[in-house]
C-alpha positions in Angstrom: 313.6 92.4 182.0 316.7 93.0 179.8 320.2 92.5 181.4 322.6 95.5 181.1 326.1 95.4 181.3 327.4 97.8 184.0 331.0 97.6 182.5 334.0 96.2 183.2 335.2 95.3 186.9 338.1 97.3 188.4 340.8 94.7 189.4 344.3 95.7 190.6 347.4 94.5 189.0 349.4 92.3 191.6 352.5 93.5 190.9 351.7 97.3 191.1 349.5 96.6 194.4 352.6 94.9 195.8 354.8 98.0 194.5 352.2 100.5 195.9 351.7 99.2 199.0 355.5 98.9 199.9 355.4 102.6 199.1 352.5 103.5 201.4 353.9 101.6 204.1 357.0 103.7 203.8 355.0 107.3 203.8 352.6 106.2 206.4 353.6 103.4 208.4 352.1 99.7 208.3 349.5 100.7 210.8 347.8 103.1 208.4 347.6 100.5 205.4 344.8 98.1 205.1 343.0 95.8 202.3 339.7 97.5 201.6 336.8 95.4 201.3 335.6 94.1 197.7 332.4 95.9 196.7 330.3 96.0 193.9 330.2 99.6 193.0 330.0 101.6 189.6 333.8 103.0 188.3 334.7 104.1 185.3 338.6 103.6 186.4 338.2 100.0 185.4 338.6 101.1 181.4 342.0 102.3 182.0 343.0 98.8 182.7 342.6 98.1 178.7 345.3 100.6 178.1 348.0 99.7 180.8 348.0 98.0 184.5 346.2 100.0 187.1 346.1 100.2 190.8 342.9 101.9 192.4 343.6 102.9 196.2 341.0 103.9 198.5 341.7 106.6 201.1 340.0 106.3 204.8 338.5 109.5 205.3 336.4 108.8 208.7 333.0 107.7 209.2 329.6 108.2 207.2 328.2 108.4 204.3 329.9 106.9 201.1 331.3 109.5 198.3 328.6 110.4 195.6 326.2 110.5 198.6 324.7 113.6 199.5 325.5 113.4 203.2 329.3 112.5 202.2 331.4 114.4 204.4 335.3 114.2 204.8 338.0 115.0 207.1 340.0 117.2 205.4 343.5 116.2 207.6 343.0 112.6 206.1 343.7 113.8 202.8 347.3 114.8 203.7 347.9 110.9 204.1 346.5 110.6 200.4 349.0 113.0 199.1 351.9 111.7 201.0 351.0 108.1 199.8 350.7 109.3 196.0 354.0 111.0 196.1 355.9 108.3 197.7 354.6 105.9 195.0 355.5 108.1 192.1 358.8 109.1 193.9 359.7 105.1 194.2 358.2 104.4 190.5 360.5 107.2 189.0 363.5 105.6 191.4 363.2 102.2 190.3 
C-alpha cells in the first residue's frame, strides 16, 4: 500500500468563527447554534485557507443520510435559517 494524501484539513479561523457565531446567534437565536462534531471527511474548501482566513459552517437540515449520499434528503424549510445566517454574517461584516 502506498499512502495517498487526502489534501489539507479544513480548520476554521478562530476570529472568523467568533465573529460568525455572534452574527448567527443574532439572526437565529442561541438555541439554534451548535458546535458541529469534528469529522474526517473530504472537503475542497480547505484549499481556500491558502488564500484567506476561512469559516466553514454546517446547517442542520434534519435526520437521515449525510450529504453526498444517494439517500440524502433535506427539510427545505431549514434552508431559510441558512439564508438568514449567511445574510446576517455578510451584513455584520460589511458594517464593521
